[in-house]
C-alpha positions as CSV (number, residue, x, y, z in Angstrom):
1,M,-31.3,-33.3,-22.4
2,R,-32.8,-29.8,-22.8
3,V,-29.9,-28.7,-25.0
4,M,-30.2,-31.8,-27.1
5,A,-34.0,-31.2,-27.5
6,N,-33.3,-27.6,-28.5
7,V,-30.7,-28.7,-31.1
8,G,-33.2,-31.3,-32.4
9,H,-36.0,-28.7,-32.7
10,W,-33.5,-26.3,-34.5
11,L,-32.6,-29.0,-37.0
12,E,-36.2,-30.1,-37.6
13,H,-37.3,-26.6,-38.4
14,R,-34.7,-26.5,-41.2
15,L,-34.6,-30.1,-42.5
16,R,-38.2,-31.2,-42.0
17,V,-37.3,-34.9,-41.7
18,K,-39.2,-35.9,-38.6
19,K,-42.3,-37.0,-40.6
20,V,-40.2,-39.0,-43.1
21,L,-38.2,-40.7,-40.3
22,L,-41.3,-41.6,-38.3
23,G,-43.0,-42.9,-41.4
24,T,-39.9,-45.1,-42.2
25,L,-39.5,-46.4,-38.6
26,Q,-43.2,-47.1,-38.2
27,H,-44.1,-48.5,-41.6
28,P,-46.5,-51.4,-41.1
29,V,-45.5,-55.0,-41.6
30,P,-47.6,-58.1,-41.4
31,R,-47.5,-59.5,-37.9
32,N,-46.2,-62.9,-39.0
33,T,-43.2,-61.3,-40.7
34,A,-41.9,-60.0,-37.3
35,S,-40.0,-63.3,-37.3
36,W,-36.4,-64.6,-37.0
37,Y,-36.7,-65.7,-40.6
38,Y,-36.7,-62.1,-41.7
39,V,-33.6,-60.8,-39.9
40,F,-31.0,-61.4,-42.6
41,G,-31.5,-58.3,-44.6
42,S,-31.0,-56.0,-41.7
43,A,-28.0,-58.1,-40.6
44,A,-26.4,-57.7,-44.0
45,L,-26.9,-53.9,-43.8
46,T,-25.3,-53.9,-40.3
47,V,-22.3,-55.8,-41.5
48,F,-22.0,-53.5,-44.5
49,G,-21.8,-50.6,-42.1
50,L,-19.0,-52.4,-40.2
51,Q,-17.1,-52.9,-43.4
52,L,-17.4,-49.2,-44.3
53,A,-16.2,-48.1,-40.8
54,T,-13.2,-50.5,-40.7
55,G,-12.4,-49.9,-44.4
56,I,-12.1,-46.2,-43.8
57,L,-9.7,-46.8,-40.8
58,L,-7.6,-49.2,-42.9
59,A,-7.5,-46.8,-45.9
60,L,-5.9,-44.2,-43.7
61,L,-2.9,-46.5,-43.3
62,Y,-2.8,-48.6,-46.4
63,V,-0.3,-47.8,-49.2
64,P,-1.5,-48.9,-52.6
65,S,2.0,-49.5,-53.9
66,A,3.4,-52.8,-55.2
67,S,6.6,-52.1,-53.2
68,E,5.0,-51.0,-50.0
69,A,1.6,-52.8,-49.7
70,W,3.0,-56.0,-48.1
71,N,5.2,-54.1,-45.7
72,G,2.4,-51.7,-44.9
73,L,0.1,-54.6,-43.9
74,Q,2.8,-56.1,-41.7
75,A,3.1,-52.7,-40.0
76,I,-0.7,-52.5,-39.4
77,N,-0.6,-56.0,-37.9
78,H,2.4,-55.5,-35.6
79,Q,3.0,-51.8,-35.0
80,V,-0.4,-50.0,-35.1
81,A,-2.4,-50.3,-31.9
82,A,-5.3,-52.7,-32.5
83,G,-4.4,-52.7,-36.2
84,W,-4.5,-56.5,-36.4
85,F,-8.0,-56.4,-34.8
86,I,-9.3,-53.9,-37.3
87,R,-8.0,-56.0,-40.1
88,G,-9.6,-59.1,-38.5
89,L,-12.9,-57.3,-38.3
90,H,-12.7,-56.2,-41.9
91,G,-11.6,-59.6,-43.2
92,W,-14.1,-61.7,-41.2
93,G,-16.8,-59.1,-41.8
94,S,-16.3,-59.7,-45.6
95,N,-16.9,-63.4,-45.3
96,F,-19.9,-63.0,-42.9
97,M,-21.4,-60.5,-45.3
98,V,-21.2,-62.8,-48.3
99,V,-22.7,-65.7,-46.2
100,I,-25.5,-63.5,-44.9
101,V,-26.4,-62.1,-48.3
102,L,-26.5,-65.6,-49.7
103,I,-28.7,-66.8,-46.9
104,H,-31.0,-63.8,-47.3
105,M,-31.4,-64.6,-51.0
106,V,-32.1,-68.2,-50.3
107,Q,-34.8,-67.2,-47.8
108,V,-36.3,-64.7,-50.3
109,F,-36.4,-67.4,-52.9
110,L,-38.0,-70.0,-50.6
111,F,-40.5,-67.6,-49.3
112,G,-41.5,-66.4,-52.8
113,A,-40.5,-62.8,-52.1
114,H,-39.2,-62.5,-55.7
115,K,-42.7,-62.6,-57.0
116,Y,-44.9,-59.6,-58.0
117,P,-44.6,-56.8,-57.2
118,R,-41.0,-57.3,-55.9
119,E,-39.3,-58.3,-59.1
120,L,-37.1,-55.2,-59.1
121,T,-36.2,-55.7,-55.4
122,W,-34.9,-59.2,-56.3
123,I,-32.9,-57.9,-59.3
124,L,-31.3,-55.3,-57.1
125,G,-30.5,-58.1,-54.6
126,V,-28.7,-60.0,-57.4
127,F,-26.6,-56.9,-58.1
128,L,-25.9,-56.5,-54.4
129,L,-24.6,-60.1,-54.3
130,L,-22.3,-59.6,-57.3
131,F,-21.0,-56.3,-55.8
132,T,-20.4,-58.1,-52.4
133,L,-18.4,-60.8,-54.2
134,G,-16.5,-58.0,-56.0
135,M,-15.6,-56.4,-52.7
136,A,-14.3,-59.8,-51.4
137,F,-12.2,-60.4,-54.5
138,T,-10.7,-56.9,-54.7
139,G,-10.0,-57.0,-51.0
140,Q,-8.0,-60.2,-51.3
141,I,-5.9,-58.7,-54.1
142,L,-5.0,-55.7,-51.9
143,R,-3.2,-58.0,-49.5
144,F,-0.7,-58.4,-52.5
145,D,0.9,-61.5,-51.0
146,Q,1.7,-64.7,-52.8
147,D,-1.9,-66.0,-52.9
148,A,-3.2,-62.6,-54.1
149,Y,-0.6,-62.4,-56.9
150,W,-1.3,-65.9,-58.3
151,G,-5.0,-65.5,-57.6
152,L,-5.0,-62.4,-59.7
153,G,-3.1,-64.2,-62.4
154,I,-5.9,-66.8,-62.5
155,G,-8.5,-64.1,-62.5
156,A,-6.8,-62.4,-65.5
157,S,-6.5,-65.8,-67.2
158,I,-10.3,-66.3,-66.8
159,A,-11.0,-62.8,-68.1
160,S,-8.8,-63.3,-71.1
161,R,-10.9,-66.1,-72.4
162,I,-14.0,-63.9,-72.9
163,P,-14.4,-63.6,-76.7
164,L,-13.6,-60.3,-78.4
165,V,-13.2,-58.2,-75.2
166,G,-11.0,-60.6,-73.2
167,P,-7.5,-59.0,-74.0
168,S,-8.8,-55.5,-73.5
169,L,-10.5,-56.4,-70.3
170,V,-7.2,-57.9,-68.9
171,K,-5.3,-54.8,-69.9
172,L,-7.9,-52.6,-68.2
173,M,-7.9,-54.8,-65.1
174,L,-4.1,-55.0,-64.7
175,G,-3.2,-51.5,-66.1
176,G,-0.9,-53.1,-68.7
177,P,0.2,-56.5,-69.9
178,I,1.6,-57.7,-66.5
179,I,0.8,-57.5,-62.8
180,A,2.6,-54.4,-61.6
181,G,2.2,-51.2,-59.5
182,A,-0.6,-49.9,-61.7
183,T,-2.5,-53.1,-61.0
184,L,-2.6,-52.5,-57.3
185,S,-3.7,-48.8,-57.8
186,R,-6.6,-49.9,-59.9
187,F,-7.8,-52.5,-57.4
188,F,-7.5,-50.0,-54.6
189,A,-9.7,-47.6,-56.5
190,L,-12.2,-50.4,-57.2
191,H,-12.2,-51.6,-53.6
192,V,-12.4,-48.2,-51.9
193,F,-14.4,-46.1,-54.3
194,V,-16.1,-47.8,-57.2
195,V,-17.6,-50.9,-55.7
196,P,-18.6,-49.4,-52.3
197,G,-20.2,-46.5,-54.1
198,L,-22.3,-48.8,-56.2
199,L,-23.1,-50.9,-53.1
200,I,-24.3,-47.8,-51.2
201,L,-26.4,-46.7,-54.2
202,F,-28.1,-50.1,-54.7
203,V,-28.6,-50.6,-51.0
204,L,-30.5,-47.3,-50.7
205,V,-32.7,-48.1,-53.7
206,H,-33.2,-51.7,-52.3
207,V,-34.3,-50.3,-48.9
208,L,-36.5,-47.7,-50.6
209,L,-38.3,-50.5,-52.5
210,V,-38.8,-52.5,-49.3
211,L,-40.4,-49.5,-47.7
212,K,-42.6,-48.7,-50.7
213,L,-43.7,-52.3,-51.4
214,G,-43.7,-53.6,-47.9
215,I,-42.0,-56.7,-46.4
216,N,-43.1,-59.9,-48.0
217,D,-46.0,-61.5,-46.2
218,W,-45.7,-64.9,-44.6
219,P,-46.1,-67.6,-47.3
220,M,-49.4,-69.3,-46.4
221,P,-50.7,-72.3,-48.4
222,G,-53.5,-71.2,-50.7
223,R,-52.4,-67.5,-50.5
224,V,-51.7,-67.1,-54.3
225,V,-50.0,-64.1,-55.8
226,R,-52.1,-62.6,-58.6
227,R,-51.1,-59.3,-60.3
228,A,-54.7,-58.1,-60.4
229,T,-55.4,-58.5,-56.7
230,Y,-52.1,-58.8,-54.7
231,L,-51.6,-55.1,-53.8
232,K,-55.1,-54.7,-52.5
233,E,-54.8,-58.0,-50.5
234,Y,-51.5,-56.9,-49.0
235,E,-52.8,-53.5,-48.0
236,D,-55.8,-55.2,-46.3
237,L,-53.5,-57.6,-44.5
238,T,-51.3,-54.8,-43.1
239,H,-54.4,-52.8,-41.9
240,R,-56.0,-55.9,-40.4
241,D,-53.0,-57.7,-38.9
242,G,-50.1,-55.4,-39.2
243,V,-47.6,-53.9,-36.6
244,P,-45.2,-51.0,-36.9
245,F,-41.7,-52.0,-37.7
246,V,-40.6,-50.1,-34.6
247,P,-41.1,-51.4,-32.0
248,G,-43.1,-54.4,-33.4
249,A,-40.4,-56.1,-35.4
250,V,-37.1,-54.3,-34.8
251,A,-36.2,-56.2,-31.6
252,K,-35.3,-59.4,-33.4
253,D,-33.3,-57.6,-36.1
254,V,-31.3,-55.7,-33.5
255,A,-30.7,-58.9,-31.5
256,F,-29.5,-60.9,-34.5
257,S,-27.3,-58.1,-35.9
258,A,-25.7,-57.8,-32.4
259,A,-25.0,-61.5,-32.4
260,V,-23.5,-61.3,-35.8
261,L,-21.2,-58.4,-34.8
262,L,-20.2,-60.4,-31.7
263,A,-19.4,-63.5,-33.8
264,I,-17.2,-61.4,-36.2
265,A,-15.3,-59.9,-33.2
266,V,-14.8,-63.4,-31.7
267,C,-13.4,-64.7,-35.0
268,A,-11.1,-61.6,-35.3
269,V,-9.7,-62.3,-31.8
270,L,-9.4,-66.0,-32.1
271,F,-8.2,-66.4,-35.7
272,G,-6.8,-62.9,-36.5
273,P,-6.7,-61.2,-39.8
274,F,-6.2,-62.8,-43.2
275,G,-2.6,-62.7,-44.2
276,P,-0.6,-61.4,-45.7
277,T,1.3,-64.6,-46.4
278,G,4.7,-64.6,-48.2
279,Q,5.7,-61.6,-50.4
280,P,4.6,-61.9,-54.0
281,D,7.3,-63.6,-56.1
282,P,6.5,-64.6,-59.7
283,T,9.4,-67.0,-59.7
284,I,7.9,-69.2,-56.9
285,I,5.6,-71.3,-59.0
286,Q,5.4,-74.3,-56.7
287,T,2.4,-72.8,-54.9
288,A,-1.3,-73.4,-54.4
289,P,-3.0,-70.0,-54.3
290,R,-6.2,-70.9,-52.6
291,P,-8.7,-68.0,-52.7
292,D,-10.8,-66.7,-49.8
293,P,-13.8,-68.8,-48.8
294,P,-16.3,-67.1,-51.1
295,F,-14.4,-68.4,-54.1
296,L,-13.3,-71.8,-52.9
297,W,-16.1,-73.5,-54.7
298,L,-14.9,-72.2,-58.1
299,Y,-11.3,-73.3,-57.1
300,S,-12.6,-76.8,-56.5
301,V,-14.5,-77.0,-59.8
302,L,-11.4,-75.9,-61.7
303,S,-9.3,-78.4,-59.8
304,Y,-11.4,-81.3,-61.0
305,L,-12.3,-80.2,-64.5
306,P,-10.1,-81.4,-67.4
307,P,-8.2,-78.5,-69.0
308,A,-10.3,-78.7,-72.2
309,A,-13.5,-78.1,-70.2
310,E,-12.3,-75.1,-68.2
311,T,-13.0,-72.4,-70.8
312,P,-16.5,-73.6,-71.7
313,F,-17.4,-73.9,-68.0
314,L,-16.0,-70.4,-67.2
315,L,-17.7,-68.7,-70.1
316,I,-21.0,-70.5,-70.0
317,G,-21.6,-71.5,-66.4
318,P,-21.5,-68.1,-64.6
319,A,-23.3,-66.3,-67.5
320,L,-26.1,-68.9,-67.4
321,G,-26.4,-68.8,-63.6
322,I,-26.5,-65.0,-63.3
323,G,-28.9,-64.9,-66.2
324,L,-31.3,-67.3,-64.5
325,L,-31.1,-65.3,-61.3
326,F,-32.1,-62.1,-63.2
327,A,-34.9,-64.0,-65.1
328,L,-36.3,-65.7,-62.0
329,P,-39.0,-63.1,-61.1
330,F,-40.2,-63.0,-64.7
331,L,-40.3,-66.8,-65.0
332,S,-42.1,-67.3,-61.6
333,G,-43.8,-64.0,-60.9
334,E,-47.1,-65.3,-59.7
335,G,-48.6,-68.3,-58.0
336,E,-48.0,-70.0,-54.6
337,K,-45.4,-68.8,-52.1
338,S,-45.7,-71.6,-49.6
339,L,-42.9,-74.2,-49.4
340,R,-45.6,-76.9,-49.0
341,R,-46.9,-76.1,-52.5
342,R,-43.4,-75.6,-54.2
343,P,-41.6,-78.9,-53.7
344,L,-39.4,-78.4,-56.8
345,A,-38.1,-75.1,-55.5
346,V,-37.2,-76.7,-52.2
347,L,-35.5,-79.6,-53.9
348,L,-33.5,-77.3,-56.1
349,M,-32.3,-75.2,-53.2
350,V,-31.3,-78.3,-51.1
351,L,-29.4,-79.6,-54.1
352,M,-27.6,-76.3,-54.7
353,V,-26.7,-75.9,-51.1
354,G,-25.4,-79.5,-51.0
355,V,-23.3,-79.0,-54.1
356,F,-21.8,-75.7,-53.1
357,G,-21.2,-76.8,-49.5
358,S,-19.3,-79.9,-50.8
359,L,-17.2,-77.8,-53.2
360,E,-16.3,-75.4,-50.4
361,Q,-15.1,-78.3,-48.2
362,L,-13.1,-79.8,-51.1
363,G,-11.5,-76.5,-51.8
364,F,-9.5,-76.7,-48.5
365,R,-7.6,-79.8,-49.6
366,T,-7.8,-79.9,-53.4
367,P,-4.7,-79.3,-55.5
368,W,-4.5,-76.5,-58.0
369,S,-5.6,-77.4,-61.5
370,P,-3.9,-78.4,-63.6
371,Q,-1.8,-80.8,-61.5
372,M,1.6,-79.3,-60.4
373,D,3.6,-82.4,-59.6
374,A,6.7,-81.9,-61.8
375,W,10.2,-82.0,-60.4
376,S,12.2,-78.9,-61.2
377,Q,15.4,-81.1,-61.7
378,E,13.8,-83.4,-64.3
379,P,16.6,-84.1,-66.7
380,I,16.5,-82.5,-70.2
381,P,16.2,-85.1,-72.9
382,E,19.5,-85.9,-74.5
383,Q,18.5,-85.2,-78.0
384,M,17.8,-81.6,-77.0
385,L,21.4,-81.2,-75.8
386,A,23.2,-82.7,-78.7
387,H,25.0,-80.3,-81.2
388,R,24.2,-77.2,-79.2
389,T,26.4,-74.1,-79.0
390,P,27.8,-72.9,-75.6
391,L,25.2,-70.1,-75.5
392,E,22.4,-72.6,-76.1
393,R,23.7,-74.9,-73.4
394,Q,23.9,-71.9,-71.0
395,G,20.2,-71.4,-71.8
396,V,19.6,-75.0,-70.6
397,L,21.1,-74.1,-67.3
398,V,18.9,-71.0,-67.1
399,F,15.9,-73.2,-67.9
400,K,16.8,-75.5,-65.0
401,A,17.7,-72.7,-62.5
402,K,14.5,-70.8,-63.0
403,Q,12.4,-74.0,-62.6
404,C,10.8,-73.7,-66.0
405,H,10.4,-77.5,-66.0
406,N,7.8,-77.2,-63.2
407,C,5.4,-75.6,-65.7
408,H,6.6,-76.8,-69.1
409,A,7.2,-80.3,-70.4
410,L,10.1,-81.3,-72.7
411,G,10.0,-84.8,-74.3
412,E,6.7,-85.5,-72.5
413,R,8.4,-85.0,-69.1
414,G,7.8,-82.0,-66.8
415,G,4.9,-79.8,-65.7
416,Q,1.6,-79.4,-67.3
417,R,0.6,-75.9,-66.1
418,G,1.9,-74.3,-69.3
419,P,2.2,-75.7,-72.8
420,A,4.9,-78.2,-73.8
421,L,7.9,-76.6,-75.4
422,D,9.1,-79.3,-77.7
423,E,8.0,-77.3,-80.8
424,V,7.8,-73.8,-79.3
425,A,10.2,-72.4,-81.9
426,V,7.7,-73.3,-84.6
427,R,4.9,-71.3,-82.9
428,L,6.9,-68.2,-81.8
429,T,9.6,-66.1,-83.3
430,R,12.7,-65.0,-81.4
431,D,11.1,-61.6,-80.6
432,Q,7.9,-63.2,-79.4
433,L,9.9,-65.6,-77.2
434,V,11.7,-62.7,-75.7
435,R,8.5,-60.8,-75.0
436,Q,6.8,-63.8,-73.5
437,V,9.7,-64.4,-71.1
438,I,10.1,-60.8,-70.1
439,Q,6.4,-59.7,-69.9
440,G,4.6,-63.0,-69.3
441,G,1.0,-63.5,-70.4
442,G,-1.9,-65.8,-69.7
443,N,-1.0,-68.0,-66.7
444,M,2.8,-67.3,-67.1
445,P,4.3,-64.7,-64.8
446,A,6.7,-62.0,-66.0
447,Y,10.4,-62.8,-65.5
448,G,11.7,-59.4,-66.7
449,K,13.0,-58.5,-63.3
450,N,14.3,-61.9,-62.5
451,L,16.5,-62.5,-65.5
452,S,19.5,-60.5,-66.7
453,A,19.8,-59.7,-70.4
454,A,22.5,-62.4,-70.8
455,E,20.2,-65.0,-69.2
456,T,17.3,-64.0,-71.3
457,S,19.4,-64.2,-74.5
458,A,20.7,-67.7,-73.6
459,L,17.3,-69.0,-72.6
460,V,15.7,-67.8,-75.8
461,S,18.6,-69.1,-77.9
462,F,18.0,-72.6,-76.4
463,M,14.2,-72.4,-77.1
464,E,14.9,-71.4,-80.7
465,T,16.4,-74.9,-81.1
466,L,13.1,-76.6,-80.0
467,H,11.6,-77.5,-83.3
468,P,11.2,-80.8,-85.3
469,P,14.1,-82.0,-87.4
470,G,14.0,-80.6,-90.9
471,E,11.4,-77.9,-90.0
472,P,12.8,-74.4,-89.7
473,P,11.9,-72.2,-86.7
474,A,9.3,-69.4,-87.0
475,R,10.5,-66.2,-88.6
476,D,9.2,-62.6,-88.8
477,A,7.8,-62.3,-92.3
478,S,8.3,-58.5,-92.4
479,Q,12.0,-58.9,-91.5
480,T,12.5,-61.6,-94.0
481,A,11.0,-59.4,-96.7
482,L,13.4,-56.6,-95.8
483,R,16.4,-58.9,-96.3
484,E,15.3,-60.1,-99.7
485,P,16.9,-58.2,-102.7
486,A,14.6,-56.1,-104.7
487,L,13.8,-57.3,-108.3
């Protein structure tokens, strides 16, 4: 103890942090806020610390390579001592963190803590929620299993619909036109460096604002927030009926954070880590790539929306929701905080919790949208086989063998995930067809590594015949001009 005291004195003489630490630990809070309703912020910070610790351990073993990621996770699960447990802590910690941050924001909204002078604290909280969701999404992609591969394909499809910047955003996200090794490297950098770095920065500023502005006082009926008088009223309240955070309020925070950590550990032991499931294979399209729980509600919405409504919803819904969250403290910066005096706020929150909870439940048993109920051996219409060359008939066999009918309809029979191909030769030239088959695009996976040159040529030759009678297939205008004789 004497040695530790000497070391402490030595550090204090050089760092001069004792006064700052004591001021932080003993900052006054209203007595009523030393409550179980105010423990979610510190719990979120505790779980974030757990995520950093387990993430560092996993990063020491994880290989961000498309060819090694899946095998590396299997080795961590089965060959590294307690590797499965560390992955379980990290995976379940991610889900717990999302839930706790959401509950914290609901509590802040219901208790009016977004009002003056804590507008910036709320805005930073919105950013923290978005970054937490970003951590959850990028973490799922790093599993690089079948669900992650197709989930990333859906994410890229959503990003591609953004006007003007969509294609560039997809190329930036994937590292090219298709999901490949560069894709995993980029998501590893996002998950390990970029998003955690932003989270740490915003958490520090968020905590600093809480210390500077104080913890929100208990919402009492009739205690109205007015910009002209609130700061003076809050200062008087903390002097009259305040307690130091340590030891006055910290006990409940510590107890709740410990309970959360114990719950995460129990889930890790009982349910194990998340995946990885089957190895990523773009040719296996009969799949239902359900995302992790934080995104199941979106999966459910897309499952029930008609295809024509997907793009408007994806472009307008999230932008409108996030915009309202940022605007909330400016739309409702003064007035009552008490739930008894804000029935519309309570009704809105009950409605939102009910809707999102129902969508989460539906996500566990909802099919992927659009419906994927085609049979890969659906017969090709006879009129598409008549008068075809041997090469084109070979293309029909490739079309069947690669289960193209699961996604694409011919003669109004077949899958609906991709566009019907009855007139595809009118829309795309031969070179464009070859590129689409090899590199993929949109929701279509790349088949370049799963088709030989001969199979690709045969398949494209067959698709070149898919045009209405009397209407020629599409041609490259530049090549046509080169073949025309000069005048």
